[in-house]
VEXKOL-711053 format. One record per residue: residue number from 1; residue in three letters; x, y, z of N, C-alpha, C in turn. Coordinates in Angstrom, 2 decimals, m for minus. Example, Ala and Ser with C-alpha at 12.3 -4.5 7.8 and 13.67 -1.06 7.14 Angstrom:
BEGIN
+-----+--------+---------+---------+---------+---------+---------+---------+---------+---------+---------+
: num : residu :     nc1 :     nc2 :     nc3 :    cac1 :    cac2 :    cac3 :     cc1 :     cc2 :     cc3 :
+-----+--------+---------+---------+---------+---------+---------+---------+---------+---------+---------+
:   1 :    ALA :   13.19 :   m5.69 :    7.80 :   12.30 :   m4.50 :    7.80 :   13.20 :   m3.30 :    7.80 :
:   2 :    SER :   12.85 :   m2.25 :    7.08 :   13.67 :   m1.06 :    7.14 :   12.90 :    0.03 :    7.87 :
+-----+--------+---------+---------+---------+---------+---------+---------+---------+---------+---------+
***
This chain:
BEGIN
+-----+--------+---------+---------+---------+---------+---------+---------+---------+---------+---------+
: num : residu :     nc1 :     nc2 :     nc3 :    cac1 :    cac2 :    cac3 :     cc1 :     cc2 :     cc3 :
+-----+--------+---------+---------+---------+---------+---------+---------+---------+---------+---------+
:   1 :    MET :    0.76 :   m1.23 :    0.06 :   m0.04 :    0.03 :    0.04 :    0.90 :    1.27 :   m0.02 :
:   2 :    ALA :    1.92 :    1.23 :    0.84 :    2.82 :    2.49 :    0.82 :    3.52 :    2.70 :   m0.49 :
:   3 :    LYS :    3.85 :    1.59 :   m1.06 :    4.57 :    1.57 :   m2.45 :    3.60 :    2.29 :   m3.49 :
:   4 :    GLU :    2.23 :    1.81 :   m3.35 :    1.20 :    2.32 :   m4.34 :    1.07 :    3.79 :   m4.10 :
:   5 :    LYS :    1.02 :    4.24 :   m2.81 :    0.83 :    5.55 :   m2.46 :    2.04 :    6.41 :   m2.96 :
:   6 :    LYS :    3.20 :    5.89 :   m2.77 :    4.41 :    6.57 :   m3.33 :    4.33 :    6.76 :   m4.77 :
:   7 :    ASN :    4.05 :    5.79 :   m5.49 :    3.86 :    5.84 :   m6.97 :    2.89 :    6.84 :   m7.31 :
:   8 :    LYS :    1.73 :    6.90 :   m6.57 :    0.75 :    7.95 :   m6.97 :    1.25 :    9.35 :   m6.71 :
:   9 :    ARG :    1.98 :    9.52 :   m5.72 :    2.56 :   10.81 :   m5.30 :    3.66 :   11.19 :   m6.45 :
:  10 :    SER :    4.40 :   10.17 :   m6.81 :    5.52 :   10.60 :   m7.72 :    4.87 :   10.80 :   m9.16 :
:  11 :    ARG :    3.82 :   10.11 :   m9.49 :    3.05 :   10.30 :  m10.68 :    2.42 :   11.68 :  m10.66 :
:  12 :    ALA :    1.80 :   12.08 :   m9.50 :    1.27 :   13.38 :   m9.47 :    2.30 :   14.41 :   m9.57 :
:  13 :    ALA :    3.49 :   14.25 :   m8.91 :    4.60 :   15.20 :   m8.93 :    5.12 :   15.34 :  m10.36 :
:  14 :    ARG :    5.23 :   14.19 :  m11.06 :    5.70 :   14.29 :  m12.45 :    4.74 :   15.04 :  m13.39 :
:  15 :    THR :    3.47 :   14.81 :  m13.13 :    2.48 :   15.46 :  m13.78 :    2.50 :   16.97 :  m13.61 :
:  16 :    ALA :    2.70 :   17.38 :  m12.36 :    2.76 :   18.81 :  m11.87 :    4.05 :   19.34 :  m12.63 :
:  17 :    GLU :    5.08 :   18.65 :  m12.56 :    6.24 :   19.13 :  m13.15 :    6.17 :   19.36 :  m14.71 :
:  18 :    ALA :    5.52 :   18.42 :  m15.24 :    5.30 :   18.49 :  m16.73 :    4.37 :   19.66 :  m17.04 :
:  19 :    ALA :    3.40 :   19.92 :  m16.27 :    2.51 :   21.02 :  m16.51 :    3.23 :   22.23 :  m16.36 :
:  20 :    ALA :    4.05 :   22.38 :  m15.35 :    4.87 :   23.58 :  m15.10 :    5.84 :   23.88 :  m16.27 :
:  21 :    ARG :    6.47 :   22.80 :  m16.74 :    7.30 :   22.87 :  m17.94 :    6.57 :   23.37 :  m19.19 :
:  22 :    ARG :    5.35 :   22.78 :  m19.41 :    4.50 :   23.25 :  m20.52 :    4.18 :   24.79 :  m20.40 :
:  23 :    LEU :    3.83 :   25.19 :  m19.24 :    3.50 :   26.57 :  m18.97 :    4.63 :   27.49 :  m19.26 :
:  24 :    GLU :    5.84 :   27.18 :  m18.76 :    7.06 :   27.92 :  m19.06 :    7.34 :   27.94 :  m20.67 :
:  25 :    GLU :    7.28 :   26.83 :  m21.26 :    7.44 :   26.68 :  m22.68 :    6.42 :   27.76 :  m23.44 :
:  26 :    MET :    5.13 :   27.63 :  m23.01 :    4.13 :   28.53 :  m23.55 :    4.43 :   30.01 :  m23.29 :
:  27 :    LYS :    5.02 :   30.33 :  m22.17 :    5.24 :   31.71 :  m21.92 :    6.37 :   32.15 :  m22.89 :
:  28 :    LEU :    7.34 :   31.25 :  m22.91 :    8.49 :   31.63 :  m24.00 :    7.96 :   31.83 :  m25.40 :
:  29 :    ARG :    7.03 :   30.96 :  m25.83 :    6.50 :   31.06 :  m27.19 :    5.70 :   32.33 :  m27.38 :
:  30 :    GLY :    5.18 :   32.89 :  m26.24 :    4.48 :   34.17 :  m26.31 :    5.30 :   35.40 :  m26.35 :
:  31 :    GLU :    6.62 :   35.15 :  m26.24 :    7.61 :   36.31 :  m26.22 :    8.02 :   36.58 :  m27.73 :
:  32 :    SER :    8.38 :   37.79 :  m28.05 :    8.89 :   38.04 :  m29.48 :    9.85 :   39.14 :  m29.42 :
:  33 :    LYS :   10.89 :   39.02 :  m30.10 :   11.88 :   40.20 :  m30.29 :   11.26 :   41.19 :  m31.33 :
:  34 :    TRP :   10.23 :   40.92 :  m31.89 :    9.63 :   41.89 :  m32.92 :    8.66 :   42.95 :  m32.34 :
:  35 :    VAL :    8.32 :   42.70 :  m31.12 :    7.18 :   43.53 :  m30.58 :    7.58 :   44.25 :  m29.17 :
:  36 :    GLU :    6.79 :   45.29 :  m29.11 :    6.87 :   46.00 :  m27.71 :    5.45 :   46.52 :  m27.52 :
:  37 :    VAL :    5.01 :   46.52 :  m26.25 :    3.65 :   46.85 :  m25.81 :    3.67 :   48.33 :  m25.29 :
:  38 :    ARG :    2.69 :   49.05 :  m25.69 :    2.54 :   50.41 :  m25.16 :    1.14 :   50.95 :  m25.49 :
:  39 :    GLN :    0.89 :   52.11 :  m24.96 :   m0.38 :   52.87 :  m25.18 :   m0.74 :   52.80 :  m26.63 :
:  40 :    SER :   m2.00 :   52.58 :  m26.96 :   m2.33 :   52.51 :  m28.35 :   m3.05 :   53.76 :  m28.79 :
:  41 :    GLU :   m2.93 :   54.20 :  m30.06 :   m3.66 :   55.38 :  m30.65 :   m5.03 :   54.81 :  m31.06 :
:  42 :    ILE :   m5.16 :   53.51 :  m31.17 :   m6.40 :   52.93 :  m31.63 :   m7.35 :   52.68 :  m30.43 :
:  43 :    HIS :   m6.80 :   51.95 :  m29.47 :   m7.64 :   51.62 :  m28.22 :   m6.88 :   51.12 :  m27.24 :
:  44 :    GLY :   m6.88 :   51.62 :  m26.01 :   m6.18 :   50.92 :  m24.82 :   m4.73 :   50.66 :  m25.02 :
:  45 :    THR :   m4.31 :   49.55 :  m24.85 :   m2.98 :   49.19 :  m25.05 :   m2.80 :   48.48 :  m26.30 :
:  46 :    GLY :   m1.61 :   48.67 :  m27.01 :   m1.47 :   48.02 :  m28.35 :   m0.10 :   47.37 :  m28.33 :
:  47 :    VAL :    0.21 :   46.70 :  m29.46 :    1.44 :   46.02 :  m29.81 :    2.10 :   46.80 :  m30.95 :
:  48 :    TYR :    3.31 :   47.07 :  m30.84 :    4.03 :   47.88 :  m31.91 :    5.31 :   47.07 :  m32.37 :
:  49 :    ALA :    5.69 :   47.40 :  m33.54 :    6.82 :   46.81 :  m34.24 :    8.07 :   47.37 :  m33.45 :
:  50 :    ALA :    8.84 :   46.50 :  m32.85 :   10.09 :   46.93 :  m32.10 :   11.23 :   47.22 :  m33.13 :
:  51 :    CYS :   11.00 :   46.80 :  m34.43 :   11.99 :   46.93 :  m35.47 :   11.32 :   46.89 :  m36.74 :
:  52 :    ASP :   11.97 :   47.00 :  m37.79 :   11.33 :   46.75 :  m39.12 :   11.03 :   45.38 :  m39.31 :
:  53 :    ILE :    9.83 :   45.02 :  m39.77 :    9.41 :   43.56 :  m40.01 :    9.08 :   43.42 :  m41.42 :
:  54 :    LEU :    9.62 :   42.33 :  m42.11 :    9.28 :   42.01 :  m43.49 :    8.01 :   41.28 :  m43.61 :
:  55 :    GLU :    7.36 :   41.48 :  m44.78 :    6.21 :   40.72 :  m45.11 :    6.38 :   39.24 :  m44.89 :
:  56 :    ASP :    5.39 :   38.49 :  m44.41 :    5.34 :   37.12 :  m44.12 :    6.25 :   36.63 :  m43.00 :
:  57 :    THR :    6.80 :   37.53 :  m42.15 :    7.48 :   37.25 :  m40.94 :    6.56 :   36.68 :  m39.88 :
:  58 :    GLU :    6.96 :   35.61 :  m39.32 :    6.30 :   35.05 :  m38.08 :    6.54 :   36.07 :  m36.95 :
:  59 :    ILE :    5.53 :   36.75 :  m36.48 :    5.88 :   37.85 :  m35.50 :    5.82 :   37.30 :  m34.07 :
:  60 :    ILE :    4.65 :   36.74 :  m33.74 :    4.41 :   36.21 :  m32.36 :    3.36 :   35.25 :  m32.30 :
:  61 :    GLU :    3.43 :   34.44 :  m31.37 :    2.30 :   33.35 :  m31.15 :    1.34 :   34.00 :  m30.12 :
:  62 :    TYR :    0.06 :   33.70 :  m30.45 :   m1.07 :   34.00 :  m29.59 :   m1.23 :   32.77 :  m28.59 :
:  63 :    VAL :   m0.90 :   32.96 :  m27.33 :   m0.76 :   31.78 :  m26.40 :   m1.89 :   31.93 :  m25.37 :
:  64 :    GLY :   m2.15 :   30.85 :  m24.73 :   m3.13 :   30.90 :  m23.64 :   m3.49 :   29.38 :  m23.29 :
:  65 :    GLU :   m4.68 :   29.29 :  m22.71 :   m5.12 :   28.02 :  m22.17 :   m6.05 :   27.36 :  m23.17 :
:  66 :    PRO :   m5.82 :   26.18 :  m23.65 :   m6.82 :   25.50 :  m24.59 :   m7.99 :   25.10 :  m23.77 :
:  67 :    VAL :   m9.12 :   25.42 :  m24.15 :  m10.42 :   24.99 :  m23.52 :  m11.46 :   24.40 :  m24.61 :
:  68 :    ASP :  m12.21 :   23.50 :  m24.09 :  m13.28 :   23.03 :  m24.99 :  m14.36 :   24.02 :  m25.32 :
:  69 :    LYS :  m15.14 :   23.81 :  m26.26 :  m16.13 :   24.77 :  m26.71 :  m17.10 :   25.14 :  m25.58 :
:  70 :    GLU :  m17.44 :   24.23 :  m24.90 :  m18.45 :   24.63 :  m23.77 :  m17.85 :   25.57 :  m22.74 :
:  71 :    GLU :  m16.54 :   25.24 :  m22.32 :  m15.85 :   26.12 :  m21.41 :  m15.58 :   27.49 :  m22.12 :
:  72 :    SER :  m15.30 :   27.41 :  m23.33 :  m15.00 :   28.66 :  m24.07 :  m16.14 :   29.63 :  m24.12 :
:  73 :    GLU :  m17.33 :   29.12 :  m24.37 :  m18.56 :   29.91 :  m24.34 :  m18.86 :   30.44 :  m22.96 :
:  74 :    ARG :  m18.74 :   29.64 :  m21.87 :  m18.88 :   30.08 :  m20.51 :  m17.91 :   31.21 :  m20.26 :
:  75 :    ARG :  m16.64 :   31.10 :  m20.56 :  m15.79 :   32.05 :  m20.31 :  m15.88 :   33.40 :  m21.09 :
:  76 :    ALA :  m16.35 :   33.23 :  m22.38 :  m16.60 :   34.33 :  m23.19 :  m17.69 :   35.17 :  m22.70 :
:  77 :    TRP :  m18.82 :   34.51 :  m22.19 :  m19.85 :   35.24 :  m21.54 :  m19.45 :   36.00 :  m20.32 :
:  78 :    ALA :  m18.52 :   35.28 :  m19.49 :  m18.14 :   35.95 :  m18.27 :  m17.35 :   37.16 :  m18.67 :
:  79 :    GLN :  m16.36 :   36.85 :  m19.56 :  m15.52 :   38.05 :  m19.98 :  m16.27 :   39.22 :  m20.52 :
:  80 :    MET :  m17.36 :   38.92 :  m21.37 :  m18.33 :   39.95 :  m21.97 :  m18.94 :   40.68 :  m20.72 :
:  81 :    ALA :  m19.43 :   40.02 :  m19.76 :  m20.13 :   40.67 :  m18.69 :  m19.17 :   41.59 :  m17.87 :
:  82 :    LYS :  m17.92 :   41.11 :  m17.65 :  m16.91 :   41.94 :  m16.97 :  m16.51 :   43.12 :  m17.82 :
:  83 :    ALA :  m16.42 :   42.97 :  m19.10 :  m16.13 :   44.00 :  m19.99 :  m17.16 :   45.06 :  m20.05 :
:  84 :    GLU :  m18.37 :   44.64 :  m20.02 :  m19.50 :   45.64 :  m20.00 :  m19.55 :   46.38 :  m18.60 :
:  85 :    LYS :  m19.26 :   45.60 :  m17.65 :  m19.27 :   46.33 :  m16.25 :  m18.06 :   47.35 :  m16.16 :
:  86 :    ASP :  m16.92 :   46.90 :  m16.73 :  m15.76 :   47.81 :  m16.70 :  m15.75 :   48.73 :  m17.84 :
:  87 :    GLY :  m16.64 :   48.60 :  m18.80 :  m16.53 :   49.56 :  m20.04 :  m15.48 :   49.36 :  m20.97 :
:  88 :    ASP :  m14.91 :   48.09 :  m21.02 :  m13.96 :   47.93 :  m21.95 :  m14.16 :   46.47 :  m22.61 :
:  89 :    ALA :  m13.98 :   46.29 :  m23.91 :  m14.19 :   45.13 :  m24.62 :  m12.85 :   44.33 :  m24.39 :
:  90 :    ALA :  m13.04 :   43.10 :  m23.81 :  m11.80 :   42.31 :  m23.54 :  m12.06 :   40.95 :  m23.43 :
:  91 :    VAL :  m12.49 :   40.30 :  m24.56 :  m12.71 :   38.83 :  m24.75 :  m11.62 :   38.38 :  m25.60 :
:  92 :    TYR :  m10.81 :   37.45 :  m25.12 :   m9.53 :   37.01 :  m25.73 :   m9.63 :   35.58 :  m26.08 :
:  93 :    ILE :  m10.91 :   35.03 :  m26.55 :  m11.05 :   33.62 :  m26.85 :  m10.81 :   33.58 :  m28.41 :
:  94 :    PHE :   m9.95 :   32.62 :  m28.84 :   m9.61 :   32.53 :  m30.22 :  m10.06 :   31.04 :  m30.61 :
:  95 :    THR :  m10.63 :   30.74 :  m31.75 :  m10.99 :   29.50 :  m32.29 :   m9.66 :   28.71 :  m32.67 :
:  96 :    LEU :   m9.55 :   27.57 :  m32.09 :   m8.26 :   26.71 :  m32.58 :   m8.71 :   25.66 :  m33.72 :
:  97 :    ASN :   m9.89 :   25.05 :  m33.29 :  m10.40 :   23.96 :  m34.33 :  m11.79 :   23.65 :  m34.02 :
:  98 :    GLU :  m12.28 :   22.60 :  m34.44 :  m13.76 :   22.26 :  m34.18 :  m14.00 :   21.95 :  m32.74 :
:  99 :    GLU :  m12.99 :   21.52 :  m32.09 :  m13.15 :   20.93 :  m30.65 :  m12.68 :   21.96 :  m29.70 :
: 100 :    TRP :  m11.60 :   22.79 :  m29.90 :  m10.94 :   23.52 :  m28.98 :  m10.79 :   25.01 :  m29.29 :
: 101 :    ASP :  m10.75 :   25.82 :  m28.32 :  m10.56 :   27.30 :  m28.49 :   m9.40 :   27.65 :  m27.53 :
: 102 :    LEU :   m8.89 :   28.82 :  m27.72 :   m7.70 :   29.25 :  m26.87 :   m8.08 :   30.52 :  m26.12 :
: 103 :    ASP :   m8.06 :   30.39 :  m24.83 :   m8.37 :   31.56 :  m23.90 :   m7.04 :   32.24 :  m23.67 :
: 104 :    GLY :   m6.96 :   33.43 :  m24.32 :   m5.70 :   34.09 :  m24.40 :   m5.64 :   35.22 :  m23.28 :
: 105 :    SER :   m6.49 :   35.16 :  m22.29 :   m6.63 :   36.23 :  m21.37 :   m5.56 :   36.24 :  m20.31 :
: 106 :    VAL :   m4.52 :   35.43 :  m20.49 :   m3.29 :   35.46 :  m19.54 :   m2.46 :   36.64 :  m19.82 :
: 107 :    GLU :   m1.89 :   37.23 :  m18.72 :   m1.18 :   38.44 :  m18.81 :    0.17 :   38.36 :  m19.67 :
: 108 :    TRP :    0.61 :   37.11 :  m19.70 :    1.90 :   36.89 :  m20.46 :    1.62 :   36.66 :  m21.97 :
: 109 :    ASN :    0.48 :   36.91 :  m22.48 :    0.08 :   36.73 :  m23.78 :    0.03 :   38.06 :  m24.51 :
: 110 :    ALA :    1.14 :   38.60 :  m24.85 :    1.21 :   40.09 :  m25.47 :    0.48 :   40.11 :  m26.69 :
: 111 :    ALA :    0.23 :   39.06 :  m27.50 :   m0.56 :   39.03 :  m28.68 :   m1.96 :   39.42 :  m28.43 :
: 112 :    ARG :   m2.47 :   39.13 :  m27.18 :   m3.90 :   39.47 :  m26.95 :   m4.19 :   41.01 :  m27.09 :
: 113 :    LEU :   m3.07 :   41.73 :  m27.07 :   m3.22 :   43.27 :  m27.02 :   m3.14 :   43.80 :  m28.47 :
: 114 :    ILE :   m2.99 :   42.98 :  m29.58 :   m2.98 :   43.48 :  m30.88 :   m4.42 :   43.94 :  m31.16 :
: 115 :    ASN :   m4.57 :   45.12 :  m31.57 :   m5.96 :   45.73 :  m31.87 :   m6.35 :   45.30 :  m33.29 :
: 116 :    HIS :   m7.70 :   45.41 :  m33.47 :   m8.28 :   45.21 :  m34.76 :   m8.14 :   46.37 :  m35.65 :
: 117 :    SER :   m8.01 :   46.11 :  m37.08 :   m8.14 :   47.20 :  m38.01 :   m8.75 :   46.73 :  m39.28 :
: 118 :    CYS :   m9.52 :   47.62 :  m39.83 :  m10.15 :   47.30 :  m41.17 :   m9.19 :   47.18 :  m42.28 :
: 119 :    ASP :   m7.95 :   47.74 :  m41.98 :   m6.87 :   47.74 :  m43.03 :   m5.62 :   47.16 :  m42.22 :
: 120 :    PRO :   m5.65 :   45.82 :  m41.88 :   m4.62 :   45.30 :  m40.98 :   m3.28 :   45.13 :  m41.75 :
: 121 :    ASN :   m2.22 :   45.08 :  m40.84 :   m0.93 :   44.78 :  m41.35 :   m0.44 :   43.46 :  m41.06 :
: 122 :    CYS :   m1.23 :   42.71 :  m40.27 :   m1.00 :   41.31 :  m39.75 :   m2.08 :   40.40 :  m40.09 :
: 123 :    ILE :   m1.83 :   39.17 :  m40.01 :   m2.94 :   38.13 :  m40.12 :   m2.65 :   36.97 :  m39.11 :
: 124 :    ALA :   m3.75 :   36.45 :  m38.57 :   m3.58 :   35.36 :  m37.58 :   m3.90 :   34.04 :  m38.36 :
: 125 :    TYR :   m2.92 :   33.13 :  m38.29 :   m3.20 :   31.82 :  m38.98 :   m3.15 :   30.75 :  m37.89 :
: 126 :    THR :   m3.99 :   29.82 :  m38.02 :   m3.92 :   28.58 :  m37.01 :   m3.04 :   27.63 :  m37.75 :
: 127 :    VAL :   m1.93 :   27.15 :  m37.13 :   m1.07 :   26.15 :  m37.69 :   m0.91 :   25.09 :  m36.74 :
: 128 :    GLU :   m0.58 :   23.89 :  m37.30 :   m0.26 :   22.73 :  m36.47 :    1.21 :   22.70 :  m36.18 :
: 129 :    GLY :    1.65 :   22.54 :  m34.97 :    2.92 :   22.50 :  m34.47 :    3.12 :   21.66 :  m33.22 :
: 130 :    ASP :    4.12 :   20.83 :  m33.13 :    4.27 :   20.01 :  m32.03 :    3.04 :   19.30 :  m31.55 :
: 131 :    GLY :    2.32 :   18.82 :  m32.50 :    1.21 :   17.92 :  m32.29 :    0.00 :   18.63 :  m31.71 :
: 132 :    GLU :    0.10 :   20.03 :  m31.81 :   m1.18 :   20.83 :  m31.27 :   m1.24 :   21.97 :  m32.32 :
: 133 :    ASP :   m2.64 :   22.50 :  m32.30 :   m2.88 :   23.74 :  m33.14 :   m2.41 :   24.93 :  m32.40 :
: 134 :    ARG :   m1.79 :   25.84 :  m33.16 :   m1.34 :   27.08 :  m32.51 :   m1.64 :   28.23 :  m33.31 :
: 135 :    ILE :   m1.86 :   29.33 :  m32.71 :   m2.25 :   30.66 :  m33.48 :   m0.98 :   31.54 :  m33.59 :
: 136 :    ILE :   m0.58 :   31.73 :  m34.87 :    0.66 :   32.56 :  m35.14 :    0.21 :   33.85 :  m35.87 :
: 137 :    ILE :    0.76 :   35.00 :  m35.44 :    0.58 :   36.25 :  m36.13 :    1.64 :   36.54 :  m37.10 :
: 138 :    TYR :    1.34 :   36.74 :  m38.30 :    2.30 :   36.89 :  m39.41 :    2.15 :   38.36 :  m39.97 :
: 139 :    ALA :    3.11 :   38.91 :  m40.58 :    3.07 :   40.19 :  m41.26 :    2.45 :   40.05 :  m42.58 :
: 140 :    LEU :    1.44 :   40.86 :  m42.92 :    0.73 :   40.77 :  m44.24 :    1.55 :   41.61 :  m45.21 :
: 141 :    ARG :    2.39 :   42.51 :  m44.71 :    3.20 :   43.40 :  m45.56 :    4.39 :   43.81 :  m44.75 :
: 142 :    ASP :    5.25 :   44.60 :  m45.29 :    6.46 :   45.21 :  m44.68 :    5.78 :   46.16 :  m43.58 :
: 143 :    ILE :    6.37 :   46.12 :  m42.39 :    5.83 :   46.90 :  m41.29 :    7.14 :   47.69 :  m40.69 :
: 144 :    GLU :    6.92 :   49.02 :  m40.63 :    7.98 :   49.91 :  m40.14 :    8.16 :   49.84 :  m38.59 :
: 145 :    LYS :    9.27 :   50.00 :  m38.11 :    9.53 :   50.13 :  m36.62 :    8.62 :   51.21 :  m36.05 :
: 146 :    GLY :    7.99 :   50.98 :  m34.99 :    7.05 :   51.85 :  m34.35 :    5.67 :   51.89 :  m34.79 :
: 147 :    GLU :    5.29 :   51.24 :  m35.90 :    4.08 :   51.01 :  m36.45 :    3.21 :   50.05 :  m35.47 :
: 148 :    GLU :    1.98 :   50.40 :  m35.21 :    1.14 :   49.55 :  m34.52 :    0.74 :   48.24 :  m35.24 :
: 149 :    LEU :    0.80 :   47.06 :  m34.76 :    0.36 :   45.96 :  m35.35 :   m1.07 :   45.72 :  m35.02 :
: 150 :    THR :   m1.76 :   45.39 :  m36.20 :   m3.22 :   45.11 :  m36.21 :   m3.65 :   43.83 :  m36.99 :
: 151 :    PHE :   m4.70 :   43.22 :  m36.73 :   m5.25 :   42.16 :  m37.57 :   m6.78 :   42.33 :  m37.60 :
: 152 :    ASP :   m7.46 :   41.78 :  m38.60 :   m8.83 :   41.67 :  m38.77 :   m9.40 :   40.59 :  m37.72 :
: 153 :    TYR :  m10.15 :   41.06 :  m36.75 :  m10.56 :   40.10 :  m35.79 :  m11.74 :   39.12 :  m36.30 :
: 154 :    GLY :  m12.23 :   39.52 :  m37.54 :  m13.14 :   38.62 :  m38.14 :  m14.41 :   38.23 :  m37.48 :
: 155 :    PHE :  m14.95 :   39.19 :  m36.66 :  m16.22 :   38.78 :  m35.96 :  m17.31 :   38.59 :  m37.02 :
: 156 :    ASP :  m18.36 :   37.87 :  m36.48 :  m19.51 :   37.46 :  m37.27 :  m20.45 :   38.69 :  m37.41 :
: 157 :    LEU :  m21.14 :   38.79 :  m38.54 :  m22.11 :   39.86 :  m38.78 :  m23.21 :   39.92 :  m37.82 :
: 158 :    GLU :  m23.61 :   38.74 :  m37.28 :  m24.73 :   38.59 :  m36.41 :  m24.88 :   39.62 :  m35.34 :
: 159 :    CYS :  m23.65 :   39.93 :  m34.71 :  m23.72 :   40.79 :  m33.51 :  m22.91 :   42.06 :  m33.80 :
: 160 :    TYR :  m22.97 :   42.62 :  m35.02 :  m22.06 :   43.67 :  m35.40 :  m22.24 :   44.90 :  m34.61 :
: 161 :    GLU :  m23.57 :   45.22 :  m34.14 :  m23.72 :   46.42 :  m33.30 :  m22.95 :   46.42 :  m32.00 :
: 162 :    ASP :  m22.54 :   45.29 :  m31.60 :  m22.01 :   45.10 :  m30.29 :  m20.47 :   45.42 :  m30.40 :
: 163 :    HIS :  m20.03 :   45.59 :  m31.65 :  m18.61 :   45.80 :  m31.86 :  m18.24 :   46.93 :  m32.76 :
: 164 :    PRO :  m18.57 :   48.13 :  m32.23 :  m18.11 :   49.34 :  m33.17 :  m16.63 :   49.44 :  m33.35 :
: 165 :    CYS :  m16.13 :   49.79 :  m34.47 :  m14.81 :   49.87 :  m34.73 :  m14.21 :   51.36 :  m34.52 :
: 166 :    ARG :  m13.02 :   51.38 :  m34.02 :  m12.31 :   52.62 :  m33.83 :  m10.96 :   52.68 :  m34.47 :
: 167 :    CYS :  m10.74 :   51.90 :  m35.53 :   m9.39 :   51.64 :  m36.04 :   m8.88 :   52.96 :  m36.72 :
: 168 :    GLY :   m9.84 :   53.78 :  m37.24 :   m9.36 :   54.95 :  m37.96 :   m8.72 :   54.77 :  m39.38 :
: 169 :    ALA :   m8.87 :   53.62 :  m39.83 :   m8.44 :   53.29 :  m41.29 :   m9.29 :   53.99 :  m42.29 :
: 170 :    ALA :   m8.76 :   54.50 :  m43.42 :   m9.36 :   55.12 :  m44.43 :  m10.63 :   54.23 :  m44.88 :
: 171 :    ASN :  m10.45 :   52.96 :  m44.91 :  m11.60 :   52.04 :  m45.41 :  m12.41 :   51.51 :  m44.25 :
: 172 :    CYS :  m12.33 :   52.02 :  m43.00 :  m13.09 :   51.58 :  m41.85 :  m14.53 :   51.44 :  m42.13 :
: 173 :    ILE :  m15.16 :   50.37 :  m41.92 :  m16.58 :   50.08 :  m42.21 :  m17.48 :   50.56 :  m40.93 :
: 174 :    GLY :  m16.84 :   50.78 :  m39.84 :  m17.49 :   51.25 :  m38.57 :  m17.79 :   50.23 :  m37.59 :
: 175 :    TYR :  m17.66 :   48.99 :  m38.00 :  m17.92 :   47.88 :  m37.09 :  m16.76 :   46.78 :  m37.36 :
: 176 :    ILE :  m16.57 :   45.99 :  m36.24 :  m15.41 :   45.02 :  m36.35 :  m16.08 :   43.64 :  m36.88 :
: 177 :    VAL :  m16.22 :   43.55 :  m38.11 :  m16.83 :   42.45 :  m38.83 :  m15.80 :   41.89 :  m39.94 :
: 178 :    SER :  m15.77 :   40.57 :  m40.08 :  m14.94 :   39.94 :  m41.04 :  m15.06 :   40.68 :  m42.43 :
: 179 :    GLN :  m13.97 :   40.95 :  m43.11 :  m14.07 :   41.63 :  m44.43 :  m14.95 :   40.99 :  m45.46 :
: 180 :    GLU :  m15.02 :   39.59 :  m45.35 :  m15.78 :   38.87 :  m46.26 :  m17.26 :   39.24 :  m46.13 :
: 181 :    GLN :  m17.65 :   39.68 :  m44.93 :  m19.10 :   39.99 :  m44.54 :  m19.40 :   41.51 :  m44.85 :
: 182 :    TRP :  m18.47 :   42.28 :  m45.28 :  m18.65 :   43.76 :  m45.43 :  m19.76 :   43.99 :  m46.57 :
: 183 :    PRO :  m19.93 :   43.28 :  m47.74 :  m21.04 :   43.57 :  m48.63 :  m22.34 :   43.34 :  m47.91 :
: 184 :    GLU :  m22.47 :   42.36 :  m47.03 :  m23.69 :   42.19 :  m46.45 :  m24.01 :   43.32 :  m45.34 :
: 185 :    LEU :  m22.97 :   43.83 :  m44.61 :  m22.99 :   44.81 :  m43.71 :  m23.36 :   46.04 :  m44.31 :
: 186 :    ARG :  m22.83 :   46.33 :  m45.46 :  m23.27 :   47.60 :  m46.12 :  m24.69 :   47.55 :  m46.43 :
: 187 :    LYS :  m25.28 :   46.38 :  m46.94 :  m26.61 :   46.30 :  m47.19 :  m27.38 :   46.58 :  m45.89 :
: 188 :    LEU :  m27.14 :   46.01 :  m44.76 :  m27.87 :   46.22 :  m43.55 :  m27.70 :   47.67 :  m43.12 :
: 189 :    LEU :  m26.56 :   48.35 :  m43.18 :  m26.46 :   49.75 :  m42.89 :  m27.32 :   50.68 :  m43.79 :
: 190 :    LYS :  m27.32 :   50.34 :  m45.04 :  m28.14 :   51.14 :  m45.96 :  m29.57 :   51.08 :  m45.63 :
: 191 :    LYS :  m30.11 :   49.89 :  m45.30 :  m31.47 :   49.69 :  m44.84 :  m31.81 :   50.46 :  m43.63 :
: 192 :    LYS :  m30.83 :   50.55 :  m42.64 :  m31.04 :   51.28 :  m41.53 :  m31.21 :   52.81 :  m41.78 :
: 193 :    ASN :  m30.48 :   53.27 :  m42.75 :  m30.40 :   54.72 :  m42.96 :  m31.58 :   55.08 :  m43.91 :
+-----+--------+---------+---------+---------+---------+---------+---------+---------+---------+---------+
***
């Protein structure tokens, strides 16, 4: 019995050590020589190019806790409620695949601070790496040192009124909606006016 208990403890200790290693690895993956975080001209805090970045450069990984769809929805609603109470939009849930999402609300995830733009200079891709899906932010074009990094959040049209856009881009449509849905949004806005 004592031997079985010892094995259980050592297994638990090994599991805890493995989890701690994975957390440290994830924190490192969320760091990037390409970026610096500071006050944004678009909204709140933003992420800026720390140096010139060439088109197609892998800039930073969007890291966080993988959660199933049910937990993701629960957290998203909780984050939305907190955001409404605090007066700030702050939901950092990212779709990984059909089964899993990524809750990027951890403070060591600098990529969560990249703001939306209707004319983005970055794009987020889901890629498979190390046997798991990961979200990587890439440069869509050459980006100059000091330029704020942005990507299209790609929100659904269904709740567009909940997501006004403040990006200031010349082509801004006024709401944070996936560019593929802009023609339909324009029709809706035209009907409202």
